[in-house]
C-alpha positions in Angstrom: 44.3 119.6 44.8 44.1 119.8 48.5 48.0 118.6 49.7 48.4 115.6 52.2 49.6 117.2 56.1 52.6 115.3 56.8 52.2 113.4 60.0 54.9 113.4 62.8 54.9 111.2 65.8 56.0 112.9 69.3 57.1 110.8 71.6 57.8 112.0 75.2 60.0 110.4 77.9 61.1 111.9 81.5 59.0 114.1 83.6 55.7 117.0 83.2 58.4 119.6 82.7 59.3 117.9 79.2 55.5 117.3 78.5 54.4 120.7 78.3 57.3 121.1 75.9 56.3 118.4 74.1 52.9 119.9 73.9 53.9 122.9 72.8 56.3 121.0 69.6 52.9 119.8 68.9 51.1 122.6 68.9 53.5 124.8 66.8 53.6 121.9 64.0 49.5 121.5 63.9 49.3 125.3 63.8 51.4 125.2 61.0 49.5 122.6 59.2 51.5 119.3 60.0 49.8 116.3 61.3 51.3 116.6 64.9 50.6 113.5 67.6 51.5 112.0 70.5 52.3 107.7 69.4 49.2 106.0 69.7 49.1 102.5 68.9 50.8 101.7 65.8 49.7 104.3 63.6 51.7 104.8 60.7 53.6 107.8 60.4 56.5 110.1 58.2 58.1 111.3 61.0 58.9 110.6 64.7 60.5 113.0 67.4 61.8 112.1 70.2 61.5 114.0 73.8 64.5 112.7 76.0 65.5 112.5 79.6 68.9 112.6 80.6 68.3 112.8 83.9 70.2 110.0 85.9 71.2 106.3 84.5 67.8 104.8 83.8 66.0 107.9 82.1 69.4 107.8 80.3 68.7 104.5 79.2 64.9 104.0 78.5 65.8 107.3 75.9 68.8 105.4 74.3 66.0 102.5 74.2 63.2 104.2 72.6 65.9 106.1 70.0 67.5 102.8 69.1 64.1 101.3 68.5 63.1 104.1 66.2 66.5 104.3 64.6 65.6 100.4 63.7 62.7 101.4 62.1 64.1 103.6 59.9 66.5 101.2 58.3 63.6 99.3 57.6 62.0 101.6 56.1 59.0 102.1 57.8 59.3 105.5 59.4 61.0 108.0 57.2 63.0 111.0 59.4 63.3 110.4 62.6 64.8 113.6 65.2 66.3 113.2 68.7 65.5 116.8 71.1 65.3 117.5 75.1 67.6 117.2 78.0 69.6 113.7 76.4 70.5 115.2 73.1 71.3 118.7 74.8 73.6 116.8 77.3 75.5 114.2 74.8 75.3 115.3 71.7 78.1 114.8 70.1 78.0 111.4 71.2 74.9 110.2 70.0 75.8 112.1 66.3 78.7 110.0 66.2 76.7 106.4 67.7 73.4 106.5 66.1 73.8 108.2 62.7 70.1 106.8 61.4 69.1 110.6 63.6 68.4 112.8 61.1 69.4 115.8 63.6 69.9 115.9 67.3 68.2 119.3 68.9 68.6 120.7 72.7 66.4 121.4 75.2 64.9 124.6 73.0 62.1 123.8 71.4 62.5 126.7 68.8 65.5 124.7 67.6 63.6 121.6 66.0 61.2 123.6 65.0 63.0 125.2 62.8 63.5 121.9 61.0 60.2 121.9 60.3 61.0 125.5 59.1 58.2 126.7 61.6 59.3 129.8 63.4 59.1 129.6 67.1 55.8 132.0 68.5 55.9 132.9 72.2 51.9 133.7 71.8 51.2 129.7 70.8 52.1 128.7 74.4 48.8 129.9 75.5 46.8 127.7 73.3 48.6 124.5 74.1 46.1 121.6 73.9 46.6 119.3 77.3 47.6 115.4 76.7 46.6 114.9 80.4 43.4 113.5 81.0 41.4 116.6 79.9 40.4 118.1 82.9 44.3 118.6 84.6 47.2 119.9 83.1 50.6 121.6 84.1 51.6 124.3 84.4 55.2 125.6 84.0 55.8 129.1 86.0 59.8 128.8 84.9 62.6 127.4 83.1 66.0 126.3 84.5 67.6 126.1 87.8 69.8 128.3 89.6 71.2 125.8 92.0 74.1 124.0 91.8 73.2 120.6 93.7 75.9 118.4 93.8 74.0 115.6 92.6 72.1 117.0 89.7 72.9 118.0 85.8 69.7 119.9 84.9 71.1 122.8 85.4 74.1 122.3 83.1 71.6 121.5 80.2 68.3 123.8 81.1 69.8 127.1 82.1 69.5 129.1 84.9 66.3 129.9 86.2 64.2 132.1 84.4 60.7 133.2 85.7 57.9 133.7 83.1 56.0 136.7 84.0 52.6 136.7 86.0 50.6 138.0 83.1 51.7 135.4 80.4 51.1 132.2 83.1 47.8 133.8 83.7 46.8 134.0 80.3 47.9 130.8 79.5 46.1 130.0 82.7 42.8 131.0 81.4 43.2 129.5 77.8 43.5 126.0 79.2 40.5 126.7 81.8 38.8 127.6 78.5 39.1 124.3 77.9 37.8 122.8 80.0 40.9 122.0 82.3 39.6 121.9 86.2 43.2 121.3 87.7 46.3 123.1 87.2 49.5 121.6 88.9 51.9 124.3 88.9 55.7 122.9 88.3 59.1 124.2 87.5 62.4 122.7 88.9 62.2 125.2 92.2 58.6 127.0 92.8 60.1 129.0 95.9 62.3 131.0 94.0 60.0 132.1 91.3 59.7 135.7 90.7 63.0 136.5 92.7 64.6 136.9 88.8 61.9 138.9 87.6 61.0 141.1 90.5 63.4 141.0 93.3 61.3 139.2 95.4 60.1 135.8 95.7 56.2 136.1 93.8 55.0 132.7 93.9 51.8 133.9 96.6 51.2 136.9 94.3 51.0 134.5 91.2 48.6 132.1 93.5 46.3 134.8 94.3 46.1 136.0 90.6 45.1 132.3 89.9 42.3 131.5 92.2 41.0 134.4 90.7 39.9 132.3 87.1 36.3 130.9 86.4 36.8 126.9 86.1 39.6 125.9 87.5 38.9 124.7 90.4 42.0 122.9 92.4 45.7 124.0 92.1 48.6 122.0 93.3 52.2 123.1 94.0 55.5 121.0 93.0 58.5 120.9 93.8 59.0 123.3 96.4 62.5 124.1 98.1 62.9 124.0 101.9 65.0 126.6 102.8 64.5 130.3 102.5 60.8 128.8 102.4 58.9 131.8 101.8 56.3 132.2 104.9 53.9 134.0 102.9 52.8 131.0 100.7 51.8 128.7 103.2 49.5 131.7 104.2 48.2 132.1 101.1 47.5 128.1 100.7 45.2 128.6 104.3 43.1 131.1 103.0 42.1 129.9 99.7 40.2 127.1 99.2 40.9 126.2 95.4 44.7 125.9 96.5 44.4 122.0 97.6 46.3 121.1 100.5 49.5 119.8 99.4 53.1 120.5 99.1 55.7 118.7 96.9 59.3 119.5 99.1 62.4 117.4 97.7 64.5 117.3 100.9 66.7 114.0 99.3 68.4 114.1 102.9 68.1 115.3 106.5 71.6 114.4 107.8 73.4 118.0 107.6 77.0 116.7 106.6 75.2 114.9 103.8 73.2 118.3 102.5 76.3 120.0 102.8 78.0 118.1 100.6 74.8 117.9 98.4 75.4 121.5 98.4 71.8 121.7 99.5 72.0 125.2 101.3 69.2 123.5 103.7 69.6 122.2 107.2 67.5 119.7 109.4 66.2 122.3 111.1 65.3 124.2 108.1 63.3 121.1 106.9 62.1 120.7 110.7 60.8 124.2 110.5 58.8 124.4 107.4 56.7 121.3 108.3 56.1 122.4 111.5 54.8 125.8 109.9 53.4 124.1 107.8 51.2 121.4 109.7 50.5 124.4 112.1 48.5 126.8 109.4 47.5 124.3 107.6 46.5 121.0 109.6 45.3 118.7 106.9 48.3 119.1 104.8 49.4 116.5 102.2 53.4 116.7 102.5 55.3 114.7 99.6 59.4 114.6 99.7 61.8 112.6 97.9 65.0 111.2 99.1 68.2 109.5 97.6 70.2 107.2 99.3 73.6 105.9 98.9 75.6 109.4 97.9 79.2 109.4 98.5 80.5 108.9 102.3 76.4 107.9 103.1 77.5 105.9 106.2 75.1 104.0 108.3 75.0 106.0 110.7 73.5 108.7 108.2 71.1 106.4 106.7 69.2 105.0 109.8 69.0 109.2 111.0 67.0 109.2 107.3 65.2 106.4 108.5 64.4 107.4 111.8 63.4 110.9 110.6 61.0 109.3 107.6 59.5 107.4 110.7 58.7 110.8 112.9 57.6 112.8 110.3 55.3 110.4 108.7 55.1 112.1 105.0 51.7 111.4 103.3 54.1 110.9 100.2 57.9 109.6 99.7 59.7 108.7 96.3 62.7 107.1 96.9 65.7 107.4 94.3 68.9 105.4 94.5 71.9 108.0 93.7 73.3 108.0 90.2 76.9 108.9 90.0 76.5 111.8 87.1 79.3 113.3 85.0 78.5 116.7 84.8 77.5 117.3 87.9 80.0 118.0 91.3 79.5 115.3 92.9 80.9 113.3 89.9 84.6 114.4 91.2 83.3 112.1 94.9 84.4 108.6 95.1 80.9 106.3 94.4 81.5 104.5 97.3 78.1 103.0 98.7 77.5 99.4 96.6 74.3 99.4 94.3 72.7 96.7 96.4 73.7 98.6 100.0 71.9 101.6 98.1 69.1 98.8 96.8 68.4 97.8 100.8 68.2 101.1 101.9 65.8 102.3 99.3 63.5 99.3 99.8 64.0 100.1 103.8 62.5 103.3 103.6 59.9 102.5 101.0 58.8 99.4 103.3 58.7 102.0 106.4 56.3 104.5 104.4 54.3 101.6 102.7 53.1 101.0 106.8 52.8 105.0 107.3 50.4 104.9 104.2 48.5 102.0 104.9 48.4 103.9 108.7 47.1 107.7 107.2 44.6 105.8 105.1 43.0 103.4 107.0 42.3 106.9 109.1 40.5 108.1 106.3 37.6 105.3 106.5 34.5 106.7 107.2 35.4 110.2 106.4 34.1 112.3 103.2 36.0 113.9 100.7 36.2 115.4 97.2 37.4 113.5 94.7 37.6 114.1 90.9 37.1 111.3 88.8 40.4 110.5 86.6 39.4 107.7 84.6 37.7 104.3 84.3 37.3 100.7 83.6 34.9 97.7 83.4 34.5 97.9 87.0 35.9 100.8 88.9 35.8 104.7 88.6 39.4 106.0 89.9 39.5 109.4 90.5 41.8 111.4 93.6 41.3 113.8 96.8 43.1 117.1 96.8 45.8 115.3 98.5 46.9 113.3 95.5 49.0 114.6 92.4 48.1 112.1 89.0 50.0 109.4 88.7 52.5 109.4 91.7 50.1 109.4 94.8 47.1 107.6 96.5 43.7 106.6 94.0 40.4 106.3 94.9 38.5 103.2 93.8 35.2 103.1 92.9 32.3 100.9 92.2 30.3 101.6 89.0 27.6 101.2 90.3 26.5 104.8 89.4 27.1 107.0 86.1 30.0 109.8 86.6 31.7 112.4 84.3 35.1 112.0 83.8 36.4 115.1 85.3 33.9 115.2 87.6 34.5 116.6 91.1 32.1 114.1 93.5 31.9 113.8 97.5 33.2 110.7 98.4 32.8 108.5 101.6 36.0 105.9 102.0 34.9 102.8 103.0 38.2 100.6 102.6 41.8 101.1 102.4 44.9 99.4 101.4 48.5 101.2 102.1 48.1 103.1 98.4 44.6 102.9 97.6 41.3 103.6 98.6 38.1 102.7 97.8 34.9 104.5 98.3 31.0 105.2 97.5 29.7 108.0 96.1 26.6 110.1 97.7 23.7 110.1 95.7 
């Protein structure tokens, strides 16, 4: 008689790096006879695993709310077991055990820990076998774990550990497996892509990795997420300029631009570093799209220092910008500072930056009207197909809306003429 498979539902919180961990947990469980999947609708399940985020206050609150929701379901007998893993559990395990006893086990960021609870052995070779849970034509590819920097506002090195690069061979193997499953766009991620290889090869090896990835048949786009502005390897820009497969897109979180703030943030980069790399990028790749993030309200940030940031944004005209209000996090060196910028001031400064960026984005989008671009089709509803140019990353950047006049395959790359522009959306028509 056939044994019924145990159903395991995984709830993923937080960033794309967490998503990859969750996909690998599911891959290992299914390989060992479980029926594991991400939460979809109200399907029945026996066991729930929540992979938490513990980066900043809002993310922690969201993770705790999810734990409490499923703890209540367990109390009511609607699920049998509840496990919590990931960053929040790594940071606050002892506190969580005391506060939420309904949880059957708390585990850290090493996925082998949660797998042991299911009597499943972690197998390195299965990392290349993961099935992405993204749209089916793009996938995130993690090239390193952890971070060896000690930025004053960031707790990640404390619970993710130091930077550990994966070998080029391992990354290529996983990328080839993803391509065989129909993935066309690889989004390379780690806390700092530009550090890649320094621990393994005694040199920054991102350019060499890219030169190997572009050889993989089936991969059409390669996108780079999270490059550090200090000690930026020039050869990465030269490699991007050389290969059409590498998107003309650079995600480089600057966090601030005032040198005093950057020093107290322990960024070990300066305004001059930022200006130099932006200038080099735009000179080598004239149509490059630059994405960055800023933190407002860092302890001690004055009106003048914020104005410098605002002026910098207006001058540089980034294509994409994210803004975070400073979160005072225990376990960071900035926690010893006085969190002296009032919450309402942080919020106002964030709004000012985003209002300016909205104007910049609209101006840049209007400049695209009448021009032609390749667009990858991500999804569709009753009225439109939704796609992206190479200058946009999924979920965080602009979309191109195409009326459903003709049939388009999800995951296809089509030639599209932009007909209309809004601040964060474009409208286009596909050539017959």
